[in-house]
N, C-alpha and C positions, 0 to 999 in steps of 0.2 A: 552488507559489505560490498556487494556488486555495485550498488548505487554510488558508493564512495569512489570506487575505481573508475567508474564512468565519468563522474564529476572531475576527478583528477585528470583523466584523459582529455576532457573538454578544455580544462585550464591550460594544459601543456600544448594542445593543438592550437588554441587561439593565440596564446602568447608567442609561441614559436613562429607561427605564420606571420604575425605582424612584425616581429623583430627581424626575422630572416629577410622579409621583403624590404624592410627599412635598410638592412645591411647591404642587400644586393642592388638596390636602386642606383646608387652612384656608379656601379660597375657596368650597368647596362649601356648598350650603344645609344647614340643620340636619337635614332629613329624609334627606339623603345621608350624614350622619355619625353617625346614631344607632346604638345597639347592635345592633338587628335587621339593619340593613344590613351592619354589620361581621361579624356571624355568617355571613350568606349569602356575603359575599366570601371569608371564610376557608374555608367549605365547598367553594366552587367551586375555590379555589386548591388545596385538599387533593386534589380529584379529579385535577387536572392534574399535581400532584406525583407521584401514583402512576403515572399514564399515562406521564409523562416518564421516570420511573425504569425502567419496563418497556421503553420504546422505546430508551432509551439503553443499557440492558443488552443488548438485541438487537443494536444497532449494534456494541457492543464484541465480542460473540460472533461476529458476521459478519466483522469486521475480523480477529479472532484466527484464525478458520478460514481466511480467505484467506491470511494470513501463513504459517500453519503448512503449508497445502497447497503453496504455492510453495516454502517452505523444504525440504519433503520432496522435491519435484520437482527442486530444485537438487542435493540429495545424490544422487538417482537419476541425474541427468544427469552429474554428476562421476564416478560409478561407471561409467557407460556409456563415458565418455571413456577411463577407465583400461583397461577391458576392450578397447576398440577399439585403443588403443595397444599393449597386450600381444599382441593378435592380429596386428597389423602387424609387431611385433618377431619373432614366431614365423615369419611368412611369409618373412623373410629380407631380404637387402640390396636387393632390387628394391622393397621397400616403405619404404625409408629416407627417400626424398623425401616420401612421404605423411606419415610420422611428423614430419618437420620442419615441414610445413605445419600439421599438427595442433597441435604445440607453439606455433607462431606464432599460430594461431587462439586458443588458450586465453589466451596472453599479452595479445592485443588485447581479448578478451572481458572479462578482469579490468580492464584499464586503461580500457576504454570500454564500460560496460554498456549494452546496447541497450534503448531505451525503446519502449514499445508505440506511442507517438504519432509516432515518427519517420517511419514509412511514410506517415502521413497528411500529414506536412509535406514529403514527397518528399525526405527525407534518408536516404542510404544509410549503413549502419554498416560501418566498415572490417573489423570482425570477420566480418561476413556474407560479404564477398568472400573472406576466407581460408577460410571454411567451404566456399564454392563451389569454390575452388581444390582443396580436398581431393578433391571428387568428380571434378574433371577429371583430376587426377593418378592417382586410383584407377582411373578408366576406361582410362587409358593402359597400365596394367600388363597384361602378357601372360603367362599361366601357362605353365610348361614341363612340368609333370607333372600327372597326374590329381589328386594330393593338393593341389597349389597351386591348381588350378582349383576344387576344393571349398572351399578356404580363401578364395579370392577372392570366391566367391559369398556366403560368410558375411560377409566384410568389407563387401560392398556392402549387405547387409541391415542390418548394424550402422550403417553410415553413414546410411541412410535413416531408421533408428530415431532416430539423433541429431538429424536434421533435424526429425523429428516432435516429439521431446521439447523441443527448443529453442523451437519455435513455440508449443507448449502453454504454456510458461513465459511467453513474450512476451504471449500473448493473455490470460493471467490477471493481468497486471501493472497493469491500469488501474482496479482497484477495483470493488466490488459494491454499495456503499451508494448508493441513488438520491437525487438532489437533492431531490425533493418531500418525502421523509421527513425530510431535514435541515431543510428549510424549516418543516415542521410542528413539528418539535422546537423550533426557535428560537422560533416563535410561542407555543408552550406555555410555554416558559421565560420569555419576555417577559411573558406574562400573570401568571405566578407572581411575578416580581419587582415587577410593578406592584402586586400585592396586598400584597407585603411593604412597599412604600412607603406604602400606605394606613394612616393613623394612626401611622406611625413618627415618633418624635421627630426634629426637624431639628437635629442636632448633629454635630460632626466625627467622633465615634466611630461613629455609625450610617452616615454617608456613607462613612467609611473601610472599614467592614465590607462595605457594598454593593460598593464598588470592588474590594476584594480578592477577595471571593467571585465576582464577575463575571469577574475576570481568571482565577481558577483554573478556573472552568467553561469559559471560552473556551479555555484551554490544554488541558483534557481533551478537548474537541471536536476541537481541532487534532491531538492525538496519536492519537485514534481514526481520524480521516480519513487521517492520515499512515501509520498502520499498515496501512490498507486499500489503500495504493498502495506496495508494499514496495520499489520501486527508486527512490523519491524521498524527500527529507527526512531527518531525523535517525534515524528508525527504518527501517533497510534490511536486506534479506536479506544475510547474511554471504557474502563471496566466498571464505571459507576452504575450502569443498569444491573449488572450482576451483583454488585455490592448491595444495592437496594433490595434486590430479590433475596439475598442471603439474610439481610436484616429483617425482612418480612417473615422469613422462615423461622427465625430464632425468637420471634415475639411470642 
């Protein structure tokens, strides 16, 4: 939701800056409308166009790296779940209850993805409880042979690794683009659009182009911010790895 408000603010700032400057231009004194002033305004605008392009490119790259890192971790997590389930299956019937809890956990994790801000809001995830139950059931298993004792030790290590992997994904899910950088970028783009409105002809075609371009830039900012938070909005990490892991567990 925060990304939507930021994008809306970008649209309002850009469109308002261009239209206000277009409206004020005829009211400026002659010395503020001469060719020398126009040249300086264009030069300053060009400087900020270059800087904005560089910063926006860095934002896109940062969001892309965050998205790809979490997607890679999700595939690794799903692989660890499958290996954990296969080891439980090898252990025998005494681990069947743990396997059932593991499958239930994956089902709830798919249906209710955990958001990183839920802990701050003092809301518990149902999937978290299922994952904790796996540890309780695993601790209750009593090995009968030396071989089972070795396997059980390995299972507990795998379980703790799953916990670590899960929380690593959760902690990466809140984005990395700082708000001051976004604010600076919006200020630069507002200045650029104000320079576009300077000496622009006041007709429906120009106003329509300002509105359309401002809308597209706002949409671009929204998509970048949304990609930086991969478990919210239209651009989300796919749950296909977890679904494949669940299908493997149910075979």
